[in-house]
MOPAC internal coordinates of N, CA, C and O (Angstrom, degrees):
PM7 1SCF
backbone

  N    0.0000 0     0.00 0     0.00 0    0    0    0
  C    1.4555 1     0.00 0     0.00 0    1    0    0
  C    1.5322 1   110.34 1     0.00 0    2    1    0
  O    1.2310 1   120.58 1   131.18 1    3    2    1
  N    1.3168 1   116.50 1   -48.82 1    3    2    1
  C    1.4612 1   121.01 1  -179.76 1    5    3    2
  C    1.5258 1   110.58 1   -63.53 1    6    5    3
  O    1.2310 1   120.22 1   143.15 1    7    6    5
  N    1.3291 1   117.19 1   -36.85 1    7    6    5
  C    1.4649 1   121.67 1   179.03 1    9    7    6
  C    1.5325 1   110.31 1   -63.02 1   10    9    7
  O    1.2310 1   120.16 1   138.10 1   11   10    9
  N    1.3231 1   117.30 1   -41.90 1   11   10    9
  C    1.4655 1   121.21 1   179.02 1   13   11   10
  C    1.5257 1   110.48 1   -65.05 1   14   13   11
  O    1.2310 1   120.31 1   137.75 1   15   14   13
  N    1.3265 1   117.00 1   -42.25 1   15   14   13
  C    1.4587 1   120.91 1   178.40 1   17   15   14
  C    1.5255 1   110.45 1   -62.28 1   18   17   15
  O    1.2310 1   120.32 1   139.48 1   19   18   17
  N    1.3256 1   117.00 1   -40.52 1   19   18   17
  C    1.4561 1   121.31 1   177.99 1   21   19   18
  C    1.5214 1   110.28 1   -62.55 1   22   21   19
  O    1.2310 1   120.15 1   135.00 1   23   22   21
  N    1.3141 1   117.32 1   -45.00 1   23   22   21
  C    1.4722 1   120.46 1   178.86 1   25   23   22
  C    1.5288 1   110.92 1   -59.20 1   26   25   23
  O    1.2310 1   120.47 1   137.37 1   27   26   25
  N    1.3259 1   116.71 1   -42.63 1   27   26   25
  C    1.4616 1   120.42 1   179.28 1   29   27   26
  C    1.5294 1   110.68 1   -64.31 1   30   29   27
  O    1.2310 1   120.52 1   137.77 1   31   30   29
  N    1.3290 1   116.62 1   -42.23 1   31   30   29
  C    1.4660 1   120.56 1   176.89 1   33   31   30
  C    1.5235 1   111.23 1   -61.55 1   34   33   31
  O    1.2310 1   120.71 1   136.68 1   35   34   33
  N    1.3143 1   116.26 1   -43.32 1   35   34   33
  C    1.4581 1   120.84 1  -179.73 1   37   35   34
  C    1.5239 1   111.57 1   -64.20 1   38   37   35
  O    1.2310 1   120.42 1   139.56 1   39   38   37
  N    1.3174 1   116.81 1   -40.44 1   39   38   37
  C    1.4602 1   120.08 1   178.25 1   41   39   38
  C    1.5233 1   110.80 1   -65.52 1   42   41   39
  O    1.2310 1   120.16 1   137.75 1   43   42   41
  N    1.3209 1   117.31 1   -42.25 1   43   42   41
  C    1.4577 1   121.27 1   177.83 1   45   43   42
  C    1.5200 1   110.68 1   -64.19 1   46   45   43
  O    1.2310 1   120.72 1   137.44 1   47   46   45
  N    1.3245 1   116.23 1   -42.56 1   47   46   45
  C    1.4585 1   120.53 1   178.32 1   49   47   46
  C    1.5219 1   110.71 1   -62.88 1   50   49   47
  O    1.2310 1   120.06 1   137.89 1   51   50   49
  N    1.3088 1   117.50 1   -42.11 1   51   50   49
  C    1.4664 1   121.52 1   178.87 1   53   51   50
  C    1.5335 1   110.20 1   -60.32 1   54   53   51
  O    1.2310 1   119.91 1   137.91 1   55   54   53
  N    1.3208 1   117.77 1   -42.09 1   55   54   53
  C    1.4575 1   121.82 1   178.10 1   57   55   54
  C    1.5323 1   110.65 1   -64.17 1   58   57   55
  O    1.2310 1   120.47 1   138.99 1   59   58   57
  N    1.3050 1   116.71 1   -41.01 1   59   58   57
  C    1.4637 1   121.35 1   178.99 1   61   59   58
  C    1.5278 1   110.39 1   -65.24 1   62   61   59
  O    1.2310 1   120.24 1   138.85 1   63   62   61
  N    1.3137 1   117.15 1   -41.15 1   63   62   61
  C    1.4639 1   120.96 1   178.56 1   65   63   62
  C    1.5267 1   111.26 1   -61.63 1   66   65   63
  O    1.2310 1   120.66 1   143.43 1   67   66   65
  N    1.3146 1   116.35 1   -36.57 1   67   66   65
  C    1.4593 1   120.72 1  -179.15 1   69   67   66
  C    1.5232 1   111.98 1   -65.96 1   70   69   67
  O    1.2310 1   120.18 1   157.78 1   71   70   69
  N    1.3248 1   117.26 1   -22.22 1   71   70   69
  C    1.4577 1   121.29 1  -178.05 1   73   71   70
  C    1.5298 1   113.37 1   -88.92 1   74   73   71
  O    1.2310 1   120.01 1   169.62 1   75   74   73
  N    1.3129 1   117.58 1   -10.38 1   75   74   73
  C    1.4589 1   120.86 1  -178.75 1   77   75   74
  C    1.5234 1   109.35 1   -76.54 1   78   77   75
  O    1.2310 1   121.19 1   -51.39 1   79   78   77
  N    1.3189 1   115.32 1   128.61 1   79   78   77
  C    1.4558 1   120.98 1   176.40 1   81   79   78
  C    1.5293 1   106.98 1   -87.30 1   82   81   79
  O    1.2310 1   120.97 1   -57.39 1   83   82   81
  N    1.3261 1   115.75 1   122.61 1   83   82   81
  C    1.4533 1   120.70 1  -178.38 1   85   83   82
  C    1.5200 1   109.79 1   -67.26 1   86   85   83
  O    1.2310 1   121.00 1   -57.00 1   87   86   85
  N    1.3253 1   115.69 1   123.00 1   87   86   85
  C    1.4554 1   121.50 1  -177.46 1   89   87   86
  C    1.5243 1   111.09 1   -96.12 1   90   89   87
  O    1.2310 1   120.52 1   140.22 1   91   90   89
  N    1.3085 1   116.62 1   -39.78 1   91   90   89
  C    1.4514 1   120.23 1  -178.15 1   93   91   90
  C    1.5264 1   110.17 1  -140.28 1   94   93   91
  O    1.2310 1   121.19 1    -5.30 1   95   94   93
  N    1.3071 1   115.33 1   174.70 1   95   94   93
  C    1.4641 1   120.69 1  -176.55 1   97   95   94
  C    1.5253 1   112.26 1   -63.08 1   98   97   95
  O    1.2310 1   120.08 1   137.78 1   99   98   97
  N    1.3239 1   117.45 1   -42.22 1   99   98   97
  C    1.4627 1   121.96 1  -178.38 1  101   99   98
  C    1.5311 1   110.55 1   -62.24 1  102  101   99
  O    1.2310 1   120.38 1   135.83 1  103  102  101
  N    1.3286 1   116.88 1   -44.17 1  103  102  101
  C    1.4625 1   120.85 1   178.99 1  105  103  102
  C    1.5213 1   110.32 1   -62.47 1  106  105  103
  O    1.2310 1   120.39 1   140.15 1  107  106  105
  N    1.3199 1   116.85 1   -39.85 1  107  106  105
  C    1.4627 1   120.98 1   177.23 1  109  107  106
  C    1.5149 1   111.77 1   -61.24 1  110  109  107
  O    1.2310 1   120.44 1   138.42 1  111  110  109
  N    1.3310 1   116.77 1   -41.58 1  111  110  109
  C    1.4600 1   121.11 1   178.60 1  113  111  110
  C    1.5218 1   111.06 1   -65.20 1  114  113  111
  O    1.2310 1   120.67 1   136.65 1  115  114  113
  N    1.3354 1   116.33 1   -43.35 1  115  114  113
  C    1.4676 1   120.75 1   179.65 1  117  115  114
  C    1.5266 1   109.91 1   -63.00 1  118  117  115
  O    1.2310 1   120.36 1   135.95 1  119  118  117
  N    1.3275 1   116.92 1   -44.05 1  119  118  117
  C    1.4660 1   120.91 1   178.93 1  121  119  118
  C    1.5265 1   111.79 1   -61.52 1  122  121  119
  O    1.2310 1   120.57 1   133.99 1  123  122  121
  N    1.3262 1   116.52 1   -46.01 1  123  122  121
  C    1.4661 1   120.41 1  -179.33 1  125  123  122
  C    1.5270 1   111.17 1   -61.88 1  126  125  123
  O    1.2310 1   120.45 1   137.15 1  127  126  125
  N    1.3197 1   116.74 1   -42.85 1  127  126  125
  C    1.4609 1   121.24 1   179.69 1  129  127  126
  C    1.5201 1   110.89 1   -65.01 1  130  129  127
  O    1.2310 1   120.40 1   136.35 1  131  130  129
  N    1.3399 1   116.85 1   -43.65 1  131  130  129
  C    1.4658 1   120.01 1   179.03 1  133  131  130
  C    1.5216 1   111.63 1   -62.49 1  134  133  131
  O    1.2310 1   120.44 1   137.03 1  135  134  133
  N    1.3110 1   116.77 1   -42.97 1  135  134  133
  C    1.4657 1   119.72 1   179.28 1  137  135  134
  C    1.5238 1   110.67 1   -61.10 1  138  137  135
  O    1.2310 1   120.64 1   138.39 1  139  138  137
  N    1.3244 1   116.38 1   -41.61 1  139  138  137
  C    1.4630 1   120.26 1   178.38 1  141  139  138
  C    1.5295 1   110.83 1   -65.35 1  142  141  139
  O    1.2310 1   120.76 1   136.33 1  143  142  141
  N    1.3293 1   116.14 1   -43.67 1  143  142  141
  C    1.4645 1   120.31 1   179.53 1  145  143  142
  C    1.5260 1   111.58 1   -62.66 1  146  145  143
  O    1.2310 1   120.52 1   139.51 1  147  146  145
  N    1.3313 1   116.61 1   -40.49 1  147  146  145
  C    1.4633 1   120.35 1   179.32 1  149  147  146
  C    1.5280 1   109.96 1   -63.68 1  150  149  147
  O    1.2310 1   120.66 1   137.97 1  151  150  149
  N    1.3207 1   116.35 1   -42.03 1  151  150  149
  C    1.4658 1   119.43 1   178.10 1  153  151  150
  C    1.5218 1   110.95 1   -60.32 1  154  153  151
  O    1.2310 1   120.43 1   137.28 1  155  154  153
  N    1.3203 1   116.78 1   -42.72 1  155  154  153
  C    1.4643 1   120.79 1   178.59 1  157  155  154
  C    1.5203 1   110.97 1   -62.77 1  158  157  155
  O    1.2310 1   120.20 1   138.28 1  159  158  157
  N    1.3315 1   117.22 1   -41.72 1  159  158  157
  C    1.4605 1   120.46 1   179.91 1  161  159  158
  C    1.5197 1   111.09 1   -64.27 1  162  161  159
  O    1.2310 1   120.61 1   136.28 1  163  162  161
  N    1.3215 1   116.44 1   -43.72 1  163  162  161
  C    1.4644 1   120.29 1  -178.77 1  165  163  162
  C    1.5247 1   110.48 1   -65.77 1  166  165  163
  O    1.2310 1   120.47 1   137.40 1  167  166  165
  N    1.3254 1   116.71 1   -42.60 1  167  166  165
  C    1.4623 1   120.71 1  -178.38 1  169  167  166
  C    1.5231 1   112.81 1   -75.71 1  170  169  167
  O    1.2310 1   120.50 1   135.63 1  171  170  169
  N    1.3278 1   116.66 1   -44.37 1  171  170  169
  C    1.4580 1   120.73 1  -172.71 1  173  171  170
  C    1.5063 1   115.27 1   -98.05 1  174  173  171
  O    1.2310 1   120.36 1   171.49 1  175  174  173
  N    1.3170 1   116.92 1    -8.51 1  175  174  173
  C    1.4601 1   119.84 1   179.33 1  177  175  174
  C    1.5152 1   112.58 1    62.41 1  178  177  175
  O    1.2310 1   120.97 1    45.36 1  179  178  177
  N    1.3229 1   115.76 1  -134.64 1  179  178  177
  C    1.4574 1   122.05 1  -174.00 1  181  179  178
  C    1.5176 1   113.69 1   -64.11 1  182  181  179
  O    1.2310 1   120.07 1   147.00 1  183  182  181
  N    1.3305 1   117.47 1   -33.00 1  183  182  181
  C    1.4626 1   119.68 1  -176.47 1  185  183  182
  C    1.5186 1   111.48 1   -62.89 1  186  185  183
  O    1.2310 1   120.12 1   137.16 1  187  186  185
  N    1.3307 1   117.38 1   -42.84 1  187  186  185
  C    1.4580 1   120.72 1  -179.77 1  189  187  186
  C    1.5211 1   111.01 1   -69.37 1  190  189  187
  O    1.2310 1   120.39 1   147.88 1  191  190  189
  N    1.3210 1   116.86 1   -32.12 1  191  190  189
  C    1.4546 1   120.43 1  -177.68 1  193  191  190
  C    1.5189 1   112.00 1   -74.63 1  194  193  191
  O    1.2310 1   120.03 1   163.12 1  195  194  193
  N    1.3038 1   117.55 1   -16.88 1  195  194  193
  C    1.4532 1   120.86 1  -176.50 1  197  195  194
  C    1.5140 1   114.31 1   -71.45 1  198  197  195
  O    1.2310 1   119.74 1   167.48 1  199  198  197
  N    1.3072 1   118.10 1   -12.52 1  199  198  197
  C    1.4453 1   120.86 1  -179.40 1  201  199  198
  C    1.5253 1   110.03 1   -70.20 1  202  201  199
  O    1.2310 1   121.10 1   -54.56 1  203  202  201
  N    1.3312 1   115.50 1   125.44 1  203  202  201
  C    1.4591 1   119.47 1  -179.69 1  205  203  202
  C    1.5215 1   111.15 1   -63.01 1  206  205  203
  O    1.2310 1   120.48 1   142.35 1  207  206  205
  N    1.3236 1   116.68 1   -37.65 1  207  206  205
  C    1.4565 1   119.59 1  -178.67 1  209  207  206
  C    1.5310 1   111.39 1   -63.18 1  210  209  207
  O    1.2310 1   120.24 1   147.37 1  211  210  209
  N    1.3183 1   117.15 1   -32.63 1  211  210  209
  C    1.4565 1   121.12 1   176.72 1  213  211  210
  C    1.5202 1   110.07 1   -61.37 1  214  213  211
  O    1.2310 1   120.39 1   133.17 1  215  214  213
  N    1.3143 1   116.87 1   -46.83 1  215  214  213
  C    1.4604 1   121.19 1   179.54 1  217  215  214
  C    1.5278 1   110.29 1   -63.80 1  218  217  215
  O    1.2310 1   120.46 1   140.71 1  219  218  217
  N    1.3165 1   116.72 1   -39.29 1  219  218  217
  C    1.4611 1   120.66 1   177.91 1  221  219  218
  C    1.5288 1   110.81 1   -62.51 1  222  221  219
  O    1.2310 1   120.72 1   135.51 1  223  222  221
  N    1.3301 1   116.23 1   -44.49 1  223  222  221
  C    1.4671 1   120.04 1   179.96 1  225  223  222
  C    1.5263 1   110.82 1   -63.22 1  226  225  223
  O    1.2310 1   120.58 1   140.86 1  227  226  225
  N    1.3198 1   116.50 1   -39.14 1  227  226  225
  C    1.4636 1   118.91 1   179.43 1  229  227  226
  C    1.5265 1   110.92 1   -68.07 1  230  229  227
  O    1.2310 1   120.56 1   141.27 1  231  230  229
  N    1.3217 1   116.54 1   -38.73 1  231  230  229
  C    1.4671 1   119.91 1   175.91 1  233  231  230
  C    1.5222 1   111.05 1   -63.21 1  234  233  231
  O    1.2310 1   120.35 1   138.81 1  235  234  233
  N    1.3212 1   116.93 1   -41.19 1  235  234  233
  C    1.4633 1   121.27 1   177.36 1  237  235  234
  C    1.5279 1   110.46 1   -62.37 1  238  237  235
  O    1.2310 1   120.54 1   140.86 1  239  238  237
  N    1.3334 1   116.57 1   -39.14 1  239  238  237
  C    1.4630 1   120.89 1   179.99 1  241  239  238
  C    1.5261 1   110.85 1   -64.62 1  242  241  239
  O    1.2310 1   120.39 1   142.66 1  243  242  241
  N    1.3294 1   116.86 1   -37.34 1  243  242  241
  C    1.4650 1   120.37 1   177.52 1  245  243  242
  C    1.5245 1   109.19 1   -56.82 1  246  245  243
  O    1.2310 1   120.84 1   131.89 1  247  246  245
  N    1.3238 1   116.00 1   -48.11 1  247  246  245
  C    1.4610 1   120.54 1   179.53 1  249  247  246
  C    1.5211 1   112.38 1   -65.28 1  250  249  247
  O    1.2310 1   120.54 1   141.35 1  251  250  249
  N    1.3219 1   116.58 1   -38.65 1  251  250  249
  C    1.4641 1   120.77 1  -177.51 1  253  251  250
  C    1.5295 1   111.77 1   -64.79 1  254  253  251
  O    1.2310 1   120.27 1   139.00 1  255  254  253
  N    1.3228 1   117.09 1   -41.00 1  255  254  253
  C    1.4599 1   120.95 1  -175.50 1  257  255  254
  C    1.5220 1   114.13 1   -92.61 1  258  257  255
  O    1.2310 1   119.87 1   176.22 1  259  258  257
  N    1.3157 1   117.86 1    -3.78 1  259  258  257
  C    1.4635 1   122.39 1  -172.52 1  261  259  258
  C    1.5345 1   113.73 1   -54.51 1  262  261  259
  O    1.2310 1   119.72 1   133.89 1  263  262  261
  N    1.3156 1   118.15 1   -46.11 1  263  262  261
  C    1.4598 1   120.56 1  -176.52 1  265  263  262
  C    1.5217 1   113.68 1   -79.20 1  266  265  263
  O    1.2310 1   120.55 1   129.51 1  267  266  265
  N    1.3270 1   116.56 1   -50.49 1  267  266  265
  C    1.4626 1   120.06 1  -173.21 1  269  267  266
  C    1.5235 1   113.46 1   -85.28 1  270  269  267
  O    1.2310 1   119.95 1   153.88 1  271  270  269
  N    1.3168 1   117.70 1   -26.12 1  271  270  269
  C    1.4657 1   121.88 1  -177.81 1  273  271  270
  C    1.5332 1   109.34 1  -136.30 1  274  273  271
  O    1.2310 1   120.08 1  -111.26 1  275  274  273
  N    1.3327 1   117.46 1    68.74 1  275  274  273
  C    1.4722 1   119.83 1  -175.60 1  277  275  274
  C    1.5346 1   113.58 1   -61.35 1  278  277  275
  O    1.2310 1   120.45 1   146.13 1  279  278  277
  N    1.3241 1   116.75 1   -33.87 1  279  278  277
  C    1.4779 1   119.22 1   179.56 1  281  279  278
  C    1.5325 1   109.82 1   -65.19 1  282  281  279
  O    1.2310 1   120.59 1   135.97 1  283  282  281
  N    1.3070 1   116.49 1   -44.03 1  283  282  281
  C    1.4612 1   121.59 1   178.39 1  285  283  282
  C    1.5258 1   110.54 1   -62.70 1  286  285  283
  O    1.2310 1   120.87 1   136.47 1  287  286  285
  N    1.3001 1   115.94 1   -43.53 1  287  286  285
  C    1.4687 1   121.20 1   178.30 1  289  287  286
  C    1.5291 1   110.32 1   -59.60 1  290  289  287
  O    1.2310 1   120.60 1   136.99 1  291  290  289
  N    1.3177 1   116.46 1   -43.01 1  291  290  289
  C    1.4643 1   121.61 1   179.81 1  293  291  290
  C    1.5305 1   110.96 1   -64.49 1  294  293  291
  O    1.2310 1   120.63 1   140.23 1  295  294  293
  N    1.3292 1   116.40 1   -39.77 1  295  294  293
  C    1.4644 1   119.69 1   179.89 1  297  295  294
  C    1.5251 1   111.12 1   -66.04 1  298  297  295
  O    1.2310 1   120.38 1   138.91 1  299  298  297
  N    1.3253 1   116.88 1   -41.09 1  299  298  297
  C    1.4636 1   120.32 1   177.72 1  301  299  298
  C    1.5203 1   109.51 1   -62.15 1  302  301  299
  O    1.2310 1   120.33 1   139.50 1  303  302  301
  N    1.3270 1   116.98 1   -40.50 1  303  302  301
  C    1.4593 1   120.71 1   178.64 1  305  303  302
  C    1.5253 1   111.33 1   -63.42 1  306  305  303
  O    1.2310 1   120.11 1   142.73 1  307  306  305
  N    1.3273 1   117.40 1   -37.27 1  307  306  305
  C    1.4682 1   120.79 1   176.63 1  309  307  306
  C    1.5307 1   110.95 1   -62.37 1  310  309  307
  O    1.2310 1   120.59 1   138.97 1  311  310  309
  N    1.3178 1   116.47 1   -41.03 1  311  310  309
  C    1.4700 1   120.46 1   177.50 1  313  311  310
  C    1.5242 1   109.47 1   -62.89 1  314  313  311
  O    1.2310 1   120.29 1   134.63 1  315  314  313
  N    1.3212 1   117.05 1   -45.37 1  315  314  313
  C    1.4714 1   120.68 1   178.33 1  317  315  314
  C    1.5241 1   111.21 1   -60.11 1  318  317  315
  O    1.2310 1   120.49 1   138.28 1  319  318  317
  N    1.3270 1   116.68 1   -41.72 1  319  318  317
  C    1.4699 1   120.67 1   178.50 1  321  319  318
  C    1.5310 1   111.04 1   -62.93 1  322  321  319
  O    1.2310 1   120.59 1   138.47 1  323  322  321
  N    1.3212 1   116.48 1   -41.53 1  323  322  321
  C    1.4665 1   120.12 1   178.66 1  325  323  322
  C    1.5229 1   111.16 1   -64.09 1  326  325  323
  O    1.2310 1   120.84 1   136.45 1  327  326  325
  N    1.3177 1   116.00 1   -43.55 1  327  326  325
  C    1.4754 1   119.73 1   177.86 1  329  327  326
  C    1.5232 1   110.68 1   -61.49 1  330  329  327
  O    1.2310 1   120.75 1   140.09 1  331  330  329
  N    1.3073 1   116.16 1   -39.91 1  331  330  329
  C    1.4641 1   120.60 1   178.82 1  333  331  330
  C    1.5330 1   111.33 1   -63.99 1  334  333  331
  O    1.2310 1   120.52 1   136.81 1  335  334  333
  N    1.3323 1   116.62 1   -43.19 1  335  334  333
  C    1.4707 1   120.54 1   178.55 1  337  335  334
  C    1.5325 1   111.41 1   -62.91 1  338  337  335
  O    1.2310 1   121.04 1   151.93 1  339  338  337
  N    1.3295 1   115.61 1   -28.07 1  339  338  337
  C    1.4571 1   119.99 1   179.51 1  341  339  338
  C    1.5301 1   111.45 1   -83.18 1  342  341  339
  O    1.2310 1   120.96 1   178.25 1  343  342  341
  N    1.3226 1   115.76 1    -1.75 1  343  342  341
  C    1.4608 1   120.04 1   178.21 1  345  343  342
  C    1.5205 1   114.13 1    85.06 1  346  345  343
  O    1.2310 1   120.76 1  -157.14 1  347  346  345
  N    1.3146 1   116.16 1    22.86 1  347  346  345
  C    1.4713 1   120.14 1  -178.46 1  349  347  346
  C    1.5038 1   111.12 1  -103.97 1  350  349  347
  O    1.2310 1   120.10 1   180.00 1  351  350  349

């Protein structure tokens, strides 16, 4: 059940990321990394999520998007919360 909810969150987050207009180089890098990480999570499930650096990058993305894209930041935080509940 939790795995299905995570997949739905990841798909929604991926759609939201696609709608963000890249303003600067740093935002473009963060978006590209998040899209790649989401693909890994969807394809690899728990194994891909176990990487500590992945969690760090997602936490960094929350901070990066907090001011200009609060909805996106909130969605990333929901994904992190779900991963945490799953023990990842």
